[in-house]
KETI-174332 format. One record per residue (C-alpha): residue in one letter; x, y, z. Coordinates in steps of 0.02 Angstrom, whole numbers, padded with zeros to 5 digits. Example, Ala and Ser with C-alpha at 12.3 -4.5 7.8 and 13.67 -1.06 7.14 Angstrom:
<lummis>
LUMMI   aa       c1       c2       c3
LUMMI    a    00615   -00225    00390
LUMMI    s    00684   -00053    00357
</lummis>
This chain:
<lummis>
LUMMI   aa       c1       c2       c3
LUMMI    x    00994    00133    03388
LUMMI    x    00860    00270    03383
LUMMI    x    00728    00245    03506
LUMMI    x    00549    00255    03459
LUMMI    x    00513    00362    03625
LUMMI    x    00609    00522    03546
LUMMI    x    00465    00516    03400
LUMMI    x    00367    00673    03397
LUMMI    x    00206    00574    03393
LUMMI    x    00183    00546    03595
LUMMI    x    00055    00403    03621
LUMMI    x   -00125    00435    03682
LUMMI    x   -00205    00345    03838
LUMMI    x   -00294    00240    03704
LUMMI    x   -00288    00222    03517
LUMMI    x   -00472    00154    03508
LUMMI    x   -00564    00301    03591
LUMMI    x   -00624    00472    03505
LUMMI    x   -00527    00628    03553
LUMMI    x   -00609    00743    03711
LUMMI    x   -00740    00848    03626
LUMMI    x   -00677    01031    03630
LUMMI    x   -00794    01163    03736
LUMMI    x   -00886    01270    03629
LUMMI    x   -00957    01442    03671
LUMMI    x   -01138    01424    03718
LUMMI    x   -01260    01531    03603
LUMMI    x   -01302    01694    03699
LUMMI    x   -01164    01679    03833
LUMMI    x   -01078    01848    03834
LUMMI    x   -00882    01845    03830
LUMMI    x   -00785    01927    03976
LUMMI    x   -00760    02122    03963
LUMMI    x   -00596    02189    04015
LUMMI    x   -00617    02327    04150
LUMMI    x   -00549    02474    04120
LUMMI    x   -00556    02537    04297
LUMMI    x   -00351    02524    04395
LUMMI    x   -00442    02463    04556
LUMMI    x   -00581    02340    04589
LUMMI    x   -00662    02362    04779
LUMMI    x   -00647    02244    04893
LUMMI    x   -00820    02195    04894
LUMMI    x   -00829    02149    04708
LUMMI    x   -00659    02045    04728
LUMMI    x   -00712    01952    04876
LUMMI    x   -00896    01917    04766
LUMMI    x   -00779    01851    04615
LUMMI    x   -00693    01741    04722
LUMMI    x   -00848    01667    04792
LUMMI    x   -00899    01636    04619
LUMMI    x   -00744    01555    04569
LUMMI    x   -00753    01438    04724
LUMMI    x   -00941    01375    04673
LUMMI    x   -00874    01357    04494
LUMMI    x   -00735    01233    04543
LUMMI    x   -00858    01143    04666
LUMMI    x   -00981    01122    04524
LUMMI    x   -00843    01062    04422
LUMMI    x   -00770    00949    04557
LUMMI    x   -00950    00894    04574
LUMMI    x   -00977    00859    04394
LUMMI    x   -00801    00765    04366
LUMMI    x   -00861    00639    04515
LUMMI    x   -01032    00627    04428
LUMMI    x   -00945    00593    04274
LUMMI    x   -00824    00466    04359
LUMMI    x   -00968    00378    04450
LUMMI    x   -01067    00356    04292
LUMMI    x   -00895    00296    04195
LUMMI    x   -00875    00159    04361
LUMMI    x   -01051    00104    04338
LUMMI    x   -01045    00082    04140
LUMMI    x   -00891   -00016    04152
LUMMI    x   -00964   -00127    04281
LUMMI    x   -01129   -00152    04183
LUMMI    x   -00983   -00199    04011
LUMMI    x   -00921   -00320    04151
LUMMI    x   -01064   -00398    04195
LUMMI    x   -01124   -00408    04005
LUMMI    x   -00955   -00496    03964
LUMMI    x   -00994   -00628    04098
LUMMI    x   -01168   -00641    04043
LUMMI    x   -01101   -00678    03856
LUMMI    x   -00972   -00779    03911
LUMMI    x   -01116   -00896    03998
LUMMI    x   -01209   -00910    03860
LUMMI    x   -01078   -00956    03751
LUMMI    x   -01042   -01091    03868
LUMMI    x   -01219   -01135    03855
LUMMI    x   -01225   -01142    03667
LUMMI    x   -01074   -01248    03674
LUMMI    x   -01151   -01368    03795
LUMMI    x   -01309   -01357    03697
LUMMI    x   -01202   -01428    03538
LUMMI    x   -01119   -01566    03642
LUMMI    x   -01291   -01623    03689
LUMMI    x   -01352   -01622    03532
LUMMI    x   -01206   -01742    03487
LUMMI    x   -01236   -01843    03622
LUMMI    x   -01416   -01853    03561
LUMMI    x   -01375   -01896    03392
LUMMI    x   -01259   -02038    03447
LUMMI    x   -01399   -02111    03555
LUMMI    x   -01520   -02110    03435
LUMMI    x   -01411   -02217    03306
LUMMI    x   -01531   -02358    03369
LUMMI    x   -01617   -02481    03259
LUMMI    x   -01775   -02377    03295
LUMMI    x   -01750   -02208    03288
LUMMI    x   -01601   -02187    03191
LUMMI    x   -01710   -02146    03039
LUMMI    x   -01822   -02045    03113
LUMMI    x   -01716   -01890    03182
LUMMI    x   -01756   -01695    03133
LUMMI    x   -01675   -01639    02974
LUMMI    x   -01634   -01486    03089
LUMMI    x   -01536   -01560    03223
LUMMI    x   -01436   -01670    03093
LUMMI    x   -01388   -01523    02984
LUMMI    x   -01347   -01406    03113
LUMMI    x   -01230   -01542    03177
LUMMI    x   -01165   -01565    03014
LUMMI    x   -01134   -01392    02966
LUMMI    x   -01041   -01381    03147
LUMMI    x   -00930   -01492    03102
LUMMI    x   -00886   -01425    02930
LUMMI    x   -00868   -01269    02979
LUMMI    x   -00735   -01322    03122
LUMMI    x   -00660   -01435    02979
LUMMI    x   -00677   -01590    03104
LUMMI    x   -00680   -01705    02945
LUMMI    x   -00681   -01854    03033
LUMMI    x   -00845   -01814    03153
LUMMI    x   -00913   -01726    02991
LUMMI    x   -00920   -01891    02870
LUMMI    x   -01002   -01983    03022
LUMMI    x   -01152   -01851    03031
LUMMI    x   -01149   -01865    02837
LUMMI    x   -01189   -02061    02859
LUMMI    x   -01316   -02029    02986
LUMMI    x   -01403   -01910    02875
LUMMI    x   -01404   -02020    02737
LUMMI    x   -01496   -02155    02826
LUMMI    x   -01646   -02033    02865
LUMMI    x   -01821   -02077    02772
LUMMI    x   -01823   -01891    02728
LUMMI    x   -01646   -01891    02641
LUMMI    x   -01632   -01845    02460
LUMMI    x   -01459   -01834    02380
LUMMI    x   -01397   -01644    02363
LUMMI    x   -01258   -01610    02246
LUMMI    x   -01220   -01430    02357
LUMMI    x   -01191   -01551    02539
LUMMI    x   -01083   -01650    02443
LUMMI    x   -00966   -01511    02378
LUMMI    x   -00955   -01423    02540
LUMMI    x   -00882   -01580    02640
LUMMI    x   -00774   -01591    02493
LUMMI    x   -00709   -01432    02516
LUMMI    x   -00685   -01453    02691
LUMMI    x   -00587   -01608    02642
LUMMI    x   -00470   -01517    02535
LUMMI    x   -00417   -01403    02670
LUMMI    x   -00419   -01532    02782
LUMMI    x   -00273   -01610    02689
LUMMI    x   -00381   -01757    02638
LUMMI    x   -00389   -01795    02442
LUMMI    x   -00413   -01983    02444
LUMMI    x   -00583   -01954    02556
LUMMI    x   -00627   -01804    02440
LUMMI    x   -00617   -01924    02286
LUMMI    x   -00713   -02068    02367
LUMMI    x   -00851   -01920    02405
LUMMI    x   -00854   -01872    02236
LUMMI    x   -00872   -02038    02174
LUMMI    x   -01012   -02081    02301
LUMMI    x   -01101   -01910    02215
LUMMI    x   -01090   -01979    02056
LUMMI    x   -01171   -02148    02142
LUMMI    x   -01302   -02072    02207
LUMMI    x   -01383   -01987    02040
LUMMI    x   -01321   -01814    02093
LUMMI    x   -01265   -01721    01936
LUMMI    x   -01102   -01663    01921
LUMMI    x   -01038   -01483    01866
LUMMI    x   -00890   -01358    01850
LUMMI    x   -00923   -01323    02035
LUMMI    x   -00916   -01512    02119
LUMMI    x   -00752   -01537    01984
LUMMI    x   -00660   -01367    02043
LUMMI    x   -00697   -01438    02233
LUMMI    x   -00610   -01592    02200
LUMMI    x   -00466   -01512    02083
LUMMI    x   -00441   -01384    02242
LUMMI    x   -00428   -01555    02346
LUMMI    x   -00288   -01600    02238
LUMMI    x   -00212   -01437    02217
LUMMI    x   -00209   -01401    02408
LUMMI    x   -00109   -01579    02427
LUMMI    x    00009   -01543    02290
LUMMI    x   -00043   -01675    02191
LUMMI    x   -00037   -01586    02028
LUMMI    x   -00021   -01726    01935
LUMMI    x   -00210   -01794    01978
LUMMI    x   -00252   -01600    01973
LUMMI    x   -00195   -01558    01778
LUMMI    x   -00259   -01728    01725
LUMMI    x   -00448   -01688    01815
LUMMI    x   -00432   -01523    01721
LUMMI    x   -00428   -01605    01551
LUMMI    x   -00556   -01702    01596
LUMMI    x   -00645   -01568    01644
LUMMI    x   -00627   -01469    01460
LUMMI    x   -00693   -01634    01383
LUMMI    x   -00850   -01644    01472
LUMMI    x   -01011   -01564    01434
LUMMI    x   -01084   -01434    01569
LUMMI    x   -00918   -01459    01662
LUMMI    x   -00802   -01352    01578
LUMMI    x   -00687   -01263    01693
LUMMI    x   -00711   -01086    01723
LUMMI    x   -00589   -00927    01791
LUMMI    x   -00610   -01007    01974
LUMMI    x   -00541   -01164    01917
LUMMI    x   -00388   -01083    01856
LUMMI    x   -00370   -00962    01975
LUMMI    x   -00361   -01108    02108
LUMMI    x   -00255   -01205    02035
LUMMI    x   -00144   -01073    01991
LUMMI    x   -00128   -01029    02167
LUMMI    x   -00081   -01202    02213
LUMMI    x    00054   -01194    02084
LUMMI    x    00130   -01019    02152
LUMMI    x    00137   -01100    02331
LUMMI    x    00271   -01221    02273
LUMMI    x    00362   -01077    02138
LUMMI    x    00297   -01203    01997
LUMMI    x    00306   -01032    01875
LUMMI    x    00326   -01144    01735
LUMMI    x    00158   -01225    01765
LUMMI    x    00090   -01064    01809
LUMMI    x    00112   -00991    01631
LUMMI    x    00054   -01146    01550
LUMMI    x   -00116   -01116    01636
LUMMI    x   -00106   -00944    01598
LUMMI    x   -00096   -00993    01401
LUMMI    x   -00230   -01135    01426
LUMMI    x   -00351   -00980    01501
LUMMI    x   -00325   -00891    01335
LUMMI    x   -00345   -01026    01214
LUMMI    x   -00504   -01073    01299
LUMMI    x   -00566   -00889    01286
LUMMI    x   -00573   -00865    01482
LUMMI    x   -00503   -00698    01551
LUMMI    x   -00426   -00690    01713
LUMMI    x   -00536   -00570    01836
LUMMI    x   -00462   -00479    01992
LUMMI    x   -00441   -00630    02105
LUMMI    x   -00324   -00727    01966
LUMMI    x   -00230   -00555    01956
LUMMI    x   -00212   -00532    02134
LUMMI    x   -00153   -00705    02169
LUMMI    x   -00011   -00691    02060
LUMMI    x    00042   -00512    02102
LUMMI    x    00049   -00576    02299
LUMMI    x    00156   -00719    02249
LUMMI    x    00267   -00632    02132
LUMMI    x    00278   -00504    02278
LUMMI    x    00315   -00643    02412
LUMMI    x    00444   -00725    02301
LUMMI    x    00514   -00544    02267
LUMMI    x    00502   -00584    02074
LUMMI    x    00442   -00376    02057
LUMMI    x    00470   -00384    01843
LUMMI    x    00339   -00499    01849
LUMMI    x    00218   -00421    01987
LUMMI    x    00248   -00252    01894
LUMMI    x    00196   -00339    01714
LUMMI    x    00054   -00417    01795
LUMMI    x   -00012   -00271    01853
LUMMI    x    00026   -00163    01685
LUMMI    x   -00074   -00333    01621
LUMMI    x   -00225   -00309    01750
LUMMI    x   -00249   -00128    01702
LUMMI    x   -00246   -00145    01496
LUMMI    x   -00373   -00271    01509
LUMMI    x   -00486   -00158    01609
LUMMI    x   -00483   -00245    01754
LUMMI    x   -00512   -00150    01913
LUMMI    x   -00391   -00189    02052
LUMMI    x   -00454   -00167    02240
LUMMI    x   -00384   -00161    02399
LUMMI    x   -00314   -00326    02389
LUMMI    x   -00213   -00287    02249
LUMMI    x   -00147   -00117    02323
LUMMI    x   -00113   -00218    02492
LUMMI    x    00008   -00362    02406
LUMMI    x    00096   -00227    02315
LUMMI    x    00133   -00126    02465
LUMMI    x    00169   -00271    02549
LUMMI    x    00297   -00334    02440
LUMMI    x    00390   -00161    02417
LUMMI    x    00386   -00144    02609
LUMMI    x    00461   -00319    02665
LUMMI    x    00596   -00295    02538
LUMMI    x    00656   -00124    02621
LUMMI    x    00603   -00019    02447
LUMMI    x    00507    00113    02552
LUMMI    x    00498    00250    02427
LUMMI    x    00424    00121    02297
LUMMI    x    00293    00081    02416
LUMMI    x    00240    00241    02451
LUMMI    x    00226    00309    02277
LUMMI    x    00123    00138    02254
LUMMI    x    00019    00191    02391
LUMMI    x   -00013    00360    02318
LUMMI    x   -00046    00309    02157
LUMMI    x   -00188    00172    02233
LUMMI    x   -00265    00318    02333
LUMMI    x   -00274    00415    02178
LUMMI    x   -00367    00295    02075
LUMMI    x   -00494    00299    02217
LUMMI    x   -00446    00139    02318
LUMMI    x   -00480    00168    02509
LUMMI    x   -00352    00095    02645
LUMMI    x   -00409   -00028    02759
LUMMI    x   -00336   -00078    02943
LUMMI    x   -00228   -00199    02851
LUMMI    x   -00161   -00080    02736
LUMMI    x   -00110    00040    02888
LUMMI    x   -00043   -00125    02972
LUMMI    x    00070   -00171    02804
LUMMI    x    00143    00010    02812
LUMMI    x    00188    00012    03000
LUMMI    x    00269   -00166    02984
LUMMI    x    00360   -00087    02837
LUMMI    x    00413    00073    02929
LUMMI    x    00451   -00038    03085
LUMMI    x    00569   -00144    03000
LUMMI    x    00653   -00015    02909
LUMMI    x    00687    00077    03082
LUMMI    x    00590    00244    03008
LUMMI    x    00500    00291    03175
LUMMI    x    00462    00453    03126
LUMMI    x    00335    00407    02993
LUMMI    x    00284    00244    03082
LUMMI    x    00211    00370    03208
LUMMI    x    00131    00483    03068
LUMMI    x    00019    00309    03010
LUMMI    x   -00031    00294    03184
LUMMI    x   -00075    00486    03205
LUMMI    x   -00181    00480    03054
LUMMI    x   -00265    00307    03116
LUMMI    x   -00306    00394    03275
LUMMI    x   -00353    00530    03188
LUMMI    x   -00500    00457    03086
LUMMI    x   -00529    00316    03230
LUMMI    x   -00454    00163    03150
LUMMI    x   -00473    00040    03284
LUMMI    x   -00307   -00056    03342
LUMMI    x   -00319   -00259    03301
LUMMI    x   -00212   -00386    03375
LUMMI    x   -00098   -00392    03219
LUMMI    x   -00078   -00185    03239
LUMMI    x   -00012   -00215    03410
LUMMI    x    00090   -00348    03378
LUMMI    x    00173   -00233    03238
LUMMI    x    00215   -00096    03349
LUMMI    x    00255   -00189    03501
LUMMI    x    00366   -00291    03400
LUMMI    x    00457   -00131    03325
LUMMI    x    00473   -00050    03497
LUMMI    x    00562   -00202    03573
LUMMI    x    00676   -00214    03418
LUMMI    x    00738   -00037    03455
LUMMI    x    00769   -00069    03630
LUMMI    x    00619    00024    03692
LUMMI    x    00566   -00078    03827
LUMMI    x    00449    00069    03918
LUMMI    x    00343    00100    03760
LUMMI    x    00339   -00081    03718
LUMMI    x    00284   -00125    03902
LUMMI    x    00156    00024    03889
LUMMI    x    00090   -00048    03736
LUMMI    x    00052   -00226    03806
LUMMI    x   -00029   -00140    03940
LUMMI    x   -00142   -00048    03825
LUMMI    x   -00177   -00206    03710
LUMMI    x   -00242   -00285    03870
LUMMI    x   -00346   -00144    03937
LUMMI    x   -00429   -00156    03767
LUMMI    x   -00480   -00327    03814
LUMMI    x   -00374   -00392    03654
LUMMI    x   -00302   -00555    03696
LUMMI    x   -00116   -00572    03667
LUMMI    x   -00048   -00705    03540
LUMMI    x    00091   -00832    03535
LUMMI    x    00170   -00668    03425
LUMMI    x    00153   -00564    03558
LUMMI    x    00237   -00666    03679
LUMMI    x    00375   -00698    03563
LUMMI    x    00415   -00508    03530
LUMMI    x    00433   -00474    03720
LUMMI    x    00524   -00623    03755
LUMMI    x    00662   -00572    03595
LUMMI    x    00681   -00388    03680
LUMMI    x    00702   -00454    03851
LUMMI    x    00845   -00554    03789
LUMMI    x    00921   -00428    03696
LUMMI    x    00906   -00309    03839
LUMMI    x    00975   -00436    03946
LUMMI    x    00833   -00445    04071
LUMMI    x    00785   -00631    04114
LUMMI    x    00683   -00563    04272
LUMMI    x    00560   -00494    04153
LUMMI    x    00570   -00655    04041
LUMMI    x    00517   -00748    04187
LUMMI    x    00368   -00610    04211
LUMMI    x    00308   -00658    04033
LUMMI    x    00292   -00854    04093
LUMMI    x    00199   -00812    04250
LUMMI    x    00080   -00712    04149
LUMMI    x    00073   -00886    04020
LUMMI    x    00032   -00989    04178
LUMMI    x   -00131   -00880    04222
LUMMI    x   -00169   -00876    04060
LUMMI    x   -00257   -00996    03906
LUMMI    x   -00151   -00937    03768
LUMMI    x   -00095   -01083    03662
LUMMI    x    00080   -01078    03627
LUMMI    x    00184   -01168    03474
LUMMI    x    00348   -01216    03442
LUMMI    x    00410   -01036    03381
LUMMI    x    00368   -00967    03555
LUMMI    x    00482   -01102    03662
LUMMI    x    00626   -01072    03514
LUMMI    x    00611   -00893    03553
LUMMI    x    00622   -00938    03741
LUMMI    x    00775   -01044    03709
LUMMI    x    00880   -00889    03601
LUMMI    x    00837   -00791    03733
LUMMI    x    00899   -00899    03882
LUMMI    x    01040   -00941    03762
LUMMI    x    01091   -00756    03738
LUMMI    x    01077   -00734    03921
LUMMI    x    01198   -00874    03960
LUMMI    x    01058   -00965    04060
LUMMI    x    01087   -01133    04004
LUMMI    x    01013   -01216    04163
LUMMI    x    00854   -01124    04112
LUMMI    x    00862   -01150    03920
LUMMI    x    00863   -01329    03966
LUMMI    x    00706   -01322    04065
LUMMI    x    00610   -01257    03914
LUMMI    x    00633   -01435    03831
LUMMI    x    00527   -01483    03968
LUMMI    x    00414   -01346    03969
LUMMI    x    00386   -01394    03784
LUMMI    x    00330   -01572    03835
LUMMI    x    00207   -01509    03967
LUMMI    x    00125   -01399    03828
LUMMI    x    00108   -01549    03694
LUMMI    x    00247   -01453    03586
LUMMI    x    00398   -01546    03493
LUMMI    x    00585   -01488    03471
LUMMI    x    00629   -01461    03303
LUMMI    x    00789   -01428    03206
LUMMI    x    00787   -01236    03244
LUMMI    x    00775   -01293    03456
LUMMI    x    00908   -01386    03432
LUMMI    x    01029   -01278    03327
LUMMI    x    00994   -01118    03446
LUMMI    x    01045   -01254    03596
LUMMI    x    01199   -01311    03503
LUMMI    x    01260   -01133    03475
LUMMI    x    01236   -01071    03652
LUMMI    x    01307   -01227    03713
LUMMI    x    01471   -01192    03599
LUMMI    x    01486   -01024    03635
LUMMI    x    01497   -01076    03827
LUMMI    x    01642   -01228    03785
LUMMI    x    01505   -01354    03847
LUMMI    x    01569   -01447    03684
LUMMI    x    01495   -01621    03750
LUMMI    x    01335   -01582    03752
LUMMI    x    01334   -01466    03590
LUMMI    x    01410   -01625    03494
LUMMI    x    01252   -01734    03591
LUMMI    x    01117   -01609    03516
LUMMI    x    01208   -01592    03360
LUMMI    x    01162   -01760    03319
LUMMI    x    00985   -01745    03348
LUMMI    x    00986   -01611    03256
LUMMI    x    01069   -01725    03099
LUMMI    x    00916   -01855    03131
LUMMI    x    00789   -01721    03124
LUMMI    x    00852   -01664    02947
LUMMI    x    00851   -01839    02892
LUMMI    x    00671   -01860    02931
LUMMI    x    00617   -01693    02851
LUMMI    x    00726   -01744    02709
LUMMI    x    00611   -01903    02696
LUMMI    x    00451   -01805    02690
LUMMI    x    00344   -01821    02513
LUMMI    x    00378   -01683    02397
LUMMI    x    00256   -01636    02261
LUMMI    x    00225   -01749    02112
LUMMI    x    00297   -01655    01979
</lummis>
């Protein structure tokens, strides 16, 4: 496998910093004139040497002063970071204190005399954090206040939150309470409830609500209503339902907008339905619906993930010629596509372009290139990028750690896997089942079956449950090592896990 380190583009010391300024000649400064005399007397030579020594000393002092300034600046940044951290903690404590005050004041005397700002801020905080149970309790308190007046906007925000939390029954109850309190229902409130049904894949109820909206004055579905329902259907690949919705939109005289088309293009691309994706793009252009950067990124991702690099590059050129400027997400898609295709030269060209035009790397960018180096077996560059990532104060994620563990497992470096685990012990990174599955696979590849078994204990300590992938990976490792009894025991667990999965509720159509 080609090594990434052989690329024509060497990594700079920091991707997020501007290149060093090039010194320019100062106005009025004379350029050195070549001496025509064959000899220079000793006095002149000593004078030149003295001047050179003085210049060197001056440069050394300037470099020392720059070093001191940089160290002072870094110390100041560190102090500011600590101050910001303390402020964040203070904000959290104040919010918790507000919560305690609200709970304390729910007595018979003071419960109806809370300040509006106190209750509304507490409600907004819980809605934003998707803490639906706590949000509903604060909303009950809000409705008890003497100054409370029913407002449909608050209800709609709560219904949207409940939809995101997969609580369609609660969303329907709140919708009914909104009607009972005399709030006027409109297209936006109906769309919020329809979205809750769609997110939970209760499509029968969603389509029934759509029909109800058509027959309700001032509540007729709009392009946003249809786009939300189309997206929910595409997530379960219900293409026939999508086509029916598009036909219904046309019959209602509703034209799809850019969001609708982007939803279709992205879904068709992920399903590798390239003919449908291209025809949707052509239709989008024929209806004078302007594509945007989301359209470009979805198209590039679809072709790049399927290995159609040339088609991806042609699309990129066409979108650029149409005046659509790339974003950091665009470059991440290109890097990921080139990395998976093993085209490290073009990968380096993208990185060089990003550095030239000062695109700061995100955690997604680092995860992509770290994974690419790891899969290529270039551990030196992979580790360099990991150190650079931390020096830029970008916190590694589970994806980063999975790439490191996978690379060390493939390279036969169990000691370095231990180093990753020690790094985790000194961090607050939240681990998931996917990471532990990577760890199980790495130890299985290395024949470290004792360490592989210990991963199950680590998962229990971290509150992660093994899934069928965990057990299947362990079964494979035990079978290769000839430990048939262990393999059989775990195989039974895999079968029971599959039975549980088969009993999960499916979409209602």
